C-alpha positions, -999 to 999 in steps of 0.1 A, spaced: 439 -151 38 436 -189 32 425 -194 68 396 -169 64 386 -184 30 386 -219 45 364 -208 74 338 -191 52 338 -220 28 331 -244 57 304 -221 71 286 -223 37 290 -260 37 275 -263 72 246 -241 60 242 -260 27 205 -266 35 197 -229 39 190 -202 13 194 -165 13 223 -143 25 244 -142 57 253 -108 70 282 -99 94 287 -66 111 320 -54 125 319 -30 154 322 8 152 339 32 176 318 39 207 320 74 221 330 77 258 321 114 263 320 126 227 326 112 193 363 119 191 369 105 225 359 68 221 362 38 243 391 15 235 385 -1 202 376 -38 201 364 -56 170 335 -81 170 348 -116 175 328 -133 148 340 -107 123 376 -113 134 371 -151 130 357 -149 95 374 -118 80 402 -108 103 400 -70 95 406 -52 127 392 -18 117 359 -1 126 328 2 105 330 -28 82 302 -52 71 299 -81 48 273 -102 29 278 -139 20 253 -152 -6 246 -188 2 232 -195 -33 256 -177 -56 287 -179 -34 294 -142 -38 310 -123 -10 311 -85 -5 328 -64 21 313 -29 28 333 0 42 344 35 33 379 45 21 396 72 42 394 108 29 420 135 33 406 148 66 410 113 80 445 110 67 456 143 82 447 129 117 454 92 113 479 90 85 477 69 52 454 39 55 451 9 31 421 9 8 390 -11 16 396 -31 -16 431 -41 -4 418 -50 31 391 -71 15 416 -88 -8 437 -97 23 406 -115 37 401 -133 4 371 -112 -7 372 -98 -43 342 -75 -41 339 -43 -20 315 -15 -18 308 17 3 293 11 37 259 26 28 255 0 1 252 -27 28 218 -14 39 207 -11 3 217 -47 -6 202 -62 25 169 -44 19 169 -56 -17 174 -92 -6 145 -89 18 123 -73 -8 130 -102 -31 118 -126 -4 152 -139 5 161 -151 40 186 -129 58 207 -148 84 223 -129 112 238 -135 146 227 -121 179 246 -88 186 266 -75 215 267 -38 207 238 -13 206 248 2 173 246 -31 155 213 -39 172 198 -6 159 212 -14 124 199 -49 122 166 -41 138 160 -13 113 168 -36 84 147 -66 94 119 -47 112 123 -56 148 131 -36 180 168 -33 187 163 -50 221 152 -81 202 186 -84 184 204 -95 216 204 -130 232 177 -132 259 197 -147 287 209 -183 283 184 -192 256 198 -171 228 179 -148 204 146 -160 190 148 -137 160 184 -145 149 192 -174 126 196 -205 146 211 -223 117 238 -197 115 244 -197 153 247 -235 153 272 -234 124 293 -207 140 293 -225 174 303 -258 158 333 -241 141 345 -219 169 342 -245 196 371 -265 180 403 -244 178 427 -249 149 464 -250 152 468 -213 146 443 -205 173 459 -228 198 493 -211 192 476 -177 199 459 -190 230 493 -203 242 507 -169 237 478 -153 256 484 -177 284 521 -166 286 509 -130 291 484 -142 317 512 -159 336 533 -128 336 504 -106 349 496 -131 377 533 -134 387 534 -96 389 503 -97 411 518 -124 434 551 -105 438 532 -74 448 514 -89 478 524 -72 509 503 -64 540 494 -27 539 494 -23 502 462 -11 485 446 -36 462 444 -11 434 482 -7 434 485 -44 425 457 -42 399 475 -13 382 508 -32 381 494 -64 367 472 -47 341 502 -28 330 518 -61 321 489 -69 297 493 -36 279 531 -41 276 527 -74 258 492 -75 244 459 -57 239 450 -55 276 428 -74 300 403 -100 287 378 -90 313 375 -67 343 401 -78 369 388 -94 401 413 -89 429 397 -90 464 400 -102 499 363 -110 497 366 -141 475 330 -150 484 319 -122 461 324 -136 427 326 -104 407 342 -80 432 357 -52 411 363 -28 440 400 -25 448 402 1 475 411 -20 505 445 -24 521 459 -59 523 453 -74 558 475 -101 574 455 -133 578 432 -126 549 431 -145 516 435 -126 483 417 -140 453 431 -129 420 409 -138 389 423 -120 358 431 -126 322 450 -112 293 440 -105 257 467 -108 231 471 -83 202 453 -109 181 424 -108 206 427 -144 221 421 -146 258 435 -161 289 417 -165 323 435 -177 354 427 -176 391 449 -180 422 442 -174 458 470 -163 481 475 -159 519 483 -122 524 507 -132 552 526 -155 529 515 -187 547 481 -204 550 465 -207 584 456 -244 593 419 -236 585 428 -219 552 451 -247 542 424 -273 548 399 -256 525 426 -247 499 437 -283 497 402 -294 489 399 -269 460 434 -278 448 424 -315 447 392 -307 428 412 -287 402 436 -316 397 408 -342 396 389 -322 369 420 -319 348 428 -356 351 393 -364 340 393 -341 310 396 -360 277 377 -365 244 343 -382 249 336 -372 285 308 -347 292 321 -317 311 289 -319 331 301 -352 345 335 -336 353 317 -309 373 297 -336 392 329 -355 400 345 -324 414 314 -317 434 315 -352 448 351 -350 459 344 -316 475 316 -329 496 335 -360 506 364 -337 518 340 -313 535 324 -343 553 358 -353 566 362 -317 580 328 -320 597 311 -293 576 286 -317 560 273 -351 569 254 -379 552 257 -401 521 280 -383 496 261 -395 465 228 -384 479 243 -350 487 256 -347 452 222 -357 437 204 -331 460 228 -303 450 243 -297 484 276 -287 467 258 -256 454 260 -240 489 298 -240 487 303 -236 449 273 -218 434 289 -216 400 299 -241 373 333 -258 369 342 -239 337 334 -222 304 346 -221 268 374 -197 259 389 -184 227 384 -150 210 361 -142 239 370 -151 275 335 -166 278 336 -177 242 305 -170 221 281 -167 251 266 -136 233 251 -162 209 232 -180 237 248 -199 265 226 -230 260 234 -233 223 271 -228 230 276 -249 261 251 -277 259 246 -306 235 212 -311 220 205 -340 244 215 -321 275 192 -301 298 203 -274 322 199 -284 358 177 -262 381 202 -268 410 223 -240 424 258 -245 411 252 -272 385 226 -249 370 252 -223 364 275 -246 345 284 -228 312 301 -257 295 284 -291 298 291 -306 264 308 -339 256 344 -328 249 363 -332 217 399 -324 207 404 -286 201 379 -275 228 394 -249 252 378 -247 286 385 -234 320 390 -256 351 379 -234 380 365 -251 411 360 -231 443 347 -231 478 331 -200 492 314 -192 525 287 -167 517 270 -156 549 237 -145 534 234 -178 514 242 -199 544 216 -180 565 190 -185 538 197 -223 535 196 -226 573 163 -207 576 146 -227 547 160 -261 556 173 -264 520 201 -288 530 178 -314 546 199 -316 577 232 -324 558 250 -291 566 266 -287 601 258 -250 606 275 -249 640 308 -259 623 302 -231 597 302 -204 623 340 -202 622 340 -198 584 316 -169 581 344 -144 577 366 -168 557 359 -155 522 364 -178 493 390 -198 473 390 -204 435 418 -220 414 416 -217 377 436 -230 347 430 -229 310 428 -263 294 431 -276 258 414 -309 250 439 -330 230 433 -362 210 445 -383 239 436 -362 270 443 -326 278 470 -301 285 472 -267 302 478 -238 279 512 -220 279 547 -233 286 544 -234 324 519 -233 352 514 -208 380 523 -222 414 491 -238 427 498 -266 453 497 -250 488 534 -257 494 543 -243 460 524 -211 467 540 -205 501 575 -212 486 569 -188 457 557 -161 481 587 -166 503 610 -163 473 591 -131 462 
């Protein structure tokens, strides 16, 4: 209770120059086929952060001027109790969050409309669910579609003052959150270990996915995002799992767990299906591994994560030059964005209650300082976290190298590389796939540490040894 009180008090302090009311909407059950058969329940993350009540159909109003707080929800009736058993009252749940006033759910609309009629400002956050978009849109007089963030820029109709205040708070994890993230990492390690132990030529990818996702349900809420397990690592979000494991292929496993308290993990490892890397695979794997280590060693308070991305890109291009895949001055290649051909994504993102923490509020507002501009380059332009780091930030460190035939063909046809890519050398890599290696990292006062009590095997020799032992 004290933690939620402190958070809301700090939110009001950060918004001390604003007037009006702040509204929060929890999520409701979403029907899968019909109302009584709903998708798995997941509460809104901002609601969890400020109130912690993990039940559907709740809302709240914070009055910035009077300091009053009210939670809105309906007590269970006898029909509900027959099916679901006794439930605590709304008043008791509100008291557990440090809120003394409660009212029926329908009163929420009435009170918000009354505030608007009185000329008061209503502050709200961009939404992630359609029901909440319809509700807010109907209250403030805009289309539901306008209640979502429009790509990376955020939502033009939501309260930027509220968004910035929430981002400022949630970017820096407190001790309780760090402990929960460590716990989520432990589940993530268990699921990835299960996956690695299940790699055998001939097995169907889906069998491994089922085993590893079962681990997350045994120890937590489930997966923090849709599992990526594929022998086509060059496809970033490959969610098809119907292929048998083939000797000589690489298997990329990008998966995360969500704890019962809804904090996330997100790890990626890439394995040789045969148990040992071929010489060509090991060469590329070693480069990605070194980029991961370099990024971690550079991570500390005061450094911009954009600069860490660029340093990893520079090392990547230097190594690819030694392999004869690119040629030319490394610094010029970095400046011209040549790394984007091989890593068209950013080095990492924020993580917390969401695996891509708060990106529903607008990626630019979450991941960029006010003096930073998003690059137009492929790769660097997809960097989700560019900010100058501070203790308590939790970020992912996930460099990768991918050989995407269509992208390579397009660059070759357009001359995008300016003669720096050795396309004749790339011919042997067109069926290579991709490699990504990802850890979850906490920025500490004097540097950084990886979350959890241990680290999944990652150096090439470690991976081969672990697979041999498996």
